[in-house]
TORTORKE-423403 format. One record per residue: x, y, z of N, C-alpha, C in turn. Coordinates in steps of 0.05 Angstrom, whole numbers, plus 5000, padded with zeros to 4 digits. Example, Ala and Ser with C-alpha at 12.3 -4.5 7.8 and 13.67 -1.06 7.14 Angstrom:
residues 2
526448865156524649105156526449345156;525749555142527349795143525850015157;
end
This chain:
residues 295
503748103973506548203983506048463979;504748573978504248943984503148884012;501248724028500648734040501548704061;504248524060505548434083508048544079;509248774065510749064072510149174085;505849264068504549454095504949434136;505149134121504849064155507849014174;509248974151511949004166511849384181;511549414151512849754166510749814186;507749734189506749824211507349794236;508549424235509949434255512249514271;513649604253516049684245515150064265;514850114253512450384257510950614270;509850364285507850404306505750594289;504150664309501250884305502951184302;501951334273503251494287499351714280;498651764303495551954311495852124307;494352464302493652564319491852554343;493252684371492552684391487452684396;487652814386484252744379483952544364;485552374344484352144343485951854357;485951924372486751604396485051694408;483451494426480951374443483551324477;483351434499483751424530482051324528;482051004537479750914563481350724588;478850824613481850794640479450434641;481350364668479850014658481749964703;478949804696480949814733481349494726;482849364746485149104753483549034757;483148754733480948634739478548524726;478548864712476348804694476148714665;472948694655475148484630474948784601;475348814580474648984569474448914531;472948994518472948994490473849354478;476049244467477349444437475349524413;473449594399471849494371473949504352;473849424322475449504311472749404285;472449674275469049614255471249524227;468949404211469449364197468549534167;469049504152469149704128467149494112;464349684117462249694090462449554098;463549484057463549324031466649174036;467648914037468948744039469148584010;472948603994473248503965474648223970;474648133996475447954002477947844007;480248113994483248124008483548224020;481348304048484148544056484448384088;486548404099486748354112487348514138;485148464158486348604188487948494203;489248704224491948734254491348814269;492348694301491948834322494448934342;495649094341498549064345498549264366;500149184380499949274423502449484431;502649674438506349884436505849824477;508449854488508949784510508350124527;507350114541507150284558510750454553;512050394554513850594561514850704513;513450494500513850664473515750554456;516750334472519650204466519349884456;517549874441516649554426514949524425;513749384400510949304390510949044386;508948934395507548704390504648524372;505548364356503948344332502748254360;499348214361497748134369494847864353;495548014330493147854315493247854286;493947724270492447754235491247584229;488847764221487447504199486247574175;484647394161483947604129481147504131;480447794137477647904128474047734119;474347664109472347534098468447624095;466847574080465347724086463047724097;463047304096461447204118461747314152;459447264189460647254197464747074199;466047134203468047114225468746794246;468946714238469346484275471846654291;471846594314473546734330476546684310;479646814320481046844321482546674332;483346254321483946064339486046074354;488746264348492546174354489246424388;488146524383486646784398485946564422;484246414426483046294444485346054473;486846204461489346104487490046264493;490346374487492146684501490346904506;491447144515490547334521493147554490;490247824495487447834490486847624476;484447604465482147504443481647614411;481347454402479747574372477447614374;476347654377472247624379471947644351;468947514333467747434316467147754308;468248024318467448134295469348374298;471148264293473748304300475248504334;472548474350474548704356477048534383;478148634400479648604419477848564441;478848254451478248194493479648184505;479848364527482348224552479748244580;481048054596478947914604480647834624;478848134651481848004678484348174675;484448494669486148584656486548704687;491248604677491748644676494248914679;496348854698498448984691498649284664;501048934657501348854637500548964614;497149024617495549114585495649224579;497349544603497449784598498549854584;498250024550498850154525498050254506;498750274484497450334466496250124455;494350244436492749844420491949974396;492749964363491049994346490349744333;489749724306489349594299488449824257;489849504237489549684212488649464198;487049604163485149374152487449504126;488849164116490349294091489249174059;488749164054488249164017488749204000;487949203980488649353951486049583937;483949533958482449813966483350003975;482649944010483549824042486549934042;487650244046490150254059489050434100;487550234122487250514136489250354161;490450424164494250384177493050364200;491250664215491350704239488550724241;487250414235484050454229484050464257;484150494282482650554311485450474334;485850724351488050814368486750874393;487650624411485350664444488750714458;488750834477490050864497489350744526;490950604531488350344559489850404586;489350534606490450604624489850404648;489850244661489750144680489550274712;487950274728487050314746487550134768;489350324787490350104819488450244836;488750054853487950244886489049904916;489550214924493250054936491450204971;491950054993489250135011491449905035;492250215054494850315083492950445102;495750165119493650315153495950665164;494850795186496451155186495751075212;496651285231496251375251497551775242;493651835259494652135253495952235275;496152495280498152725301496952535331;494652455337493452435363492952215362;494852025350495751735345493051565350;490151645330488051515314489151335288;487651125301486950985267487251095250;487951245235487051305198487151155175;485651115150485950995122487551145096;489750995091490851145070489251005042;488151185035487551055006489751204987;489251004960491851034933490350954894;489051124891489150984873490751104850;491350934836493950984821492950994790;495651004767494251024741496550884725;495750674706498950514711498250684670;499750614646501650844673502451114674;504351194692503551444707502751664684;500251764694499451974681498052314699;498852504690496452734704494652654710;492752714730489952674737488452894737;487553094717486753134708483153364743;482953184745480253144763479852814773;479452884795479252664814477452644835;474752434833472352524850472452264871;472952294895471152124919469752014922;468251924925464951854931465351674950;463251694975461351514992458651574978;456851344974454251304967454351524954;451651744949451451834936453852154926;453452124952455352414961457652344958;459452524951462452614966463352544994;465852524994466252355016467152625042;464252405072463952665082466252505118;466352595123468552615148466852725181;464252915179463752925201466053075214;466352915246468953255248471853065253;471852845241474452705222476452895203;477752755193479352815188480152795151;478952905124480252825106480853055096;483852775078484753105056484652805033;484852935010485352904991486553094973;489852964958489753014934491352844908;493052994889493752864869494552984837;496452794827497952804815499652824799;501752824790502352494780501152304772;500852124760499851784770498851794782;497051854804496751774831494052054834;493252024852492152074873491851864908;490652134919490152004948489452184978;487651894983485351994998487851915039;487152175058486352035086484951995092;482851905110480351755123481451745156;481251975176480351835203478151845207;477951735233474151715243474051915262;469651945252470152225263468152235283;468852335284467952355324465252535331;462352695302461052725302458952465283;460252325279459452115263455852085285;453851935278452251815304453551505304;452151375334453451125325452950875313;451050935305449850655276450850765258;452150975256454451075229456451015217;457351025255459351145264460050695266;458650485267460550255268458950135242;458250195216458250095195460550135181;460949955173463549885145463050225126;465050285107465750475087465450335068;465350505055465150455013465650785008;467850654995469950894992470350944959;467751044935471351004919471351284895;473051254882476151384875474251284846;472951594830471751614805474351904788;475551844763477651884758476652084725;475951854709474951924693472451704680;470251884651468451644636468251434664;467151544683465951284704465951094717;469751074715472250834718472650994749;473850784762474750784781475250584802;477050634820476550434846474850434870;473550254884472050094900475050174919;474550194956474950094972473050084999;473149775016472049845039473149835061;472550055073473249975110471549855132;473449725134471849575153471549775179;467949635190468149825217469649895243;470050005257471750105282470849775301;472749795311472549575326471149675363;469749445372468549585395471449695413;470849845436470949945455474049825474;472549645488472949415502475549335496;476049175468478349145467480649355464;480949555463481349775461482549845477;480049865496481449955539483949735548;483549485534483549215539487549145536;487649325521490549215495492649625501;490049755510491849985524492249855548;492249755567492649705586494249585590;494949365565495549215575498649365570;499249605548500849695537504149795562;500750035582501750075599502149915628;503749635614503549465649506349525647;507249555624510749505613512049745635;512349915640513050105630512550135676;510250135686510049995710511649765729;510449565703511749315713515249455712;516149545695519749645701519349875732;517850015728518150095746519049975776;516449855780516149775807518749415813;520749365790522949185795525149435792;525149635797527449885806526649935822;523649955840524050005861525749745887;523349555873524849325889527849325891;528649265863531349305875532949525877;532849855890533049965898532249885931;531549715935529749675982532049405977;531949165955533549035965537149115963;536949295946540749435950540149655974;538849815996538649956011539349786034;536149476029537749326052540449196065;540749236039544049106041546849226048;547249476046548449676062547349626088;545149606097544949656115545749496138;544849186132547148976131549348996141;550649016116552949036118553949376135;552249516146553749756156553949586187;550649486193550349336220552349236225;553649006210554348816231557749026221;559149086206560349226215561249366230;558749586241558549716266559349516292;557549276293557648986319561349056322;562348996298565648766295566948996314;566349216305568149486307567549486343;565249386349564349406377565149186388;566148936380567848736406569348806392;571848936377573348866373575249156402;572449326403573349566420573149486446;572149236446570649106479573048966492;575148766467576548566483578148616483;580248936458582049206478582649156498;580249466509579849466522580249246551;578949036546578448746565581048656568;583448726554586748656553587048756568;587348996568589349336562587849396603;590149246629588149286649590849556661;589749836665591549956670592349856699;589349956715590649926748591949796751;593149436742595249256745597649416738;598149486717599849676713601249806731;599950066743600950136770601550056781;600449806803600849686820603449616816;604349396798606449306807609449606797;608049746776610749956779610750096807;609450186832609050246857611450086872;610449766870612149576878614349506869;616349556855617649486835620349826854;618650166853619050396868621150216889;617650146905618750046933620649896929;621249726912624449596917626549606920;626949846890628650026891628750146916;
end
C-alpha cells in the first residue's frame, strides 16, 4: 500500500531534481536510444521499478512501465514488447526509431521498504531533426539551406558544421551559418575556386551539436552545363517570341492602314474626275451667248 501511494505521488508531482542531477541526451530522429536505470546492489524482493515520461512542455506525465524487481535476471516487461518504448531485462528503457513525440523528460523510480529512490535517474531527451531547402543568392545561383533543429527548442551554445574531417569550406563560394534558440542554419552556395573533380562530387555535411551527435545532409553534385544552357535558352525564347509577335502585329496594322488610305485616295480621285466630267463650262457659255443673240 505504501508503495502504491508513493507511486501515485511520483506520477502527480513529477521529478524534482537539480540541474546537475539531470542528464541531457541528444538523439537524431530515427535513431535508437537506451536509458539505463541501474539496479541497487542488494534486492530484498519487495522493490518496484517505474518509468515515467513527462511531455516536452511539462504539462502531462505518463507511466511507461511498472514492474517488481527480482534477484534473478528478469524477463522484459510483457506489455512493453507490443508498445513503445520497451523495458529491457536490465530495467533500461529502449527507444527504437526515435520520433519527435519521444522528446521530453524521462525518469525511473525504485520504491520498497528499504529503498525510496524517487528520482533514481533523470534524462532530458532532445530530438535532432534536419531539413534541407533550396534557395538562390543575389546572383541567382542555386544554393542549399540546411536547418538543424532541436525538439523541444533549446538554445545551442555551439554548433559545428563538418565536411569530411574538417570544417565546411566553400572555396570562393558563400558559406554562412547562424544558430540560436532551437536550431542552427547553414547557407551553402557553389564555389568557383574548387577543382573540377571536387566540384562534381556530392557533398556530405554534418551538423554536430553535442556529445558527438548530429544530423548528416547529402548535397547532390551540380548538373552538367549543357542542360543549364538549354534551360536558359528556353527561358529567354519567350520574351523574343513576344517581341516578334508585337512587331508582326504592328506591321500588319501599318499595312492595313496604308491599304485603307490608298483606297480612300483612289475613291477621291474617281469622284473628282466624275464631277469634272459632268460639269462642262464651255457648253454653258455657248448657250448663254445664243440666248443673248435671240434677245
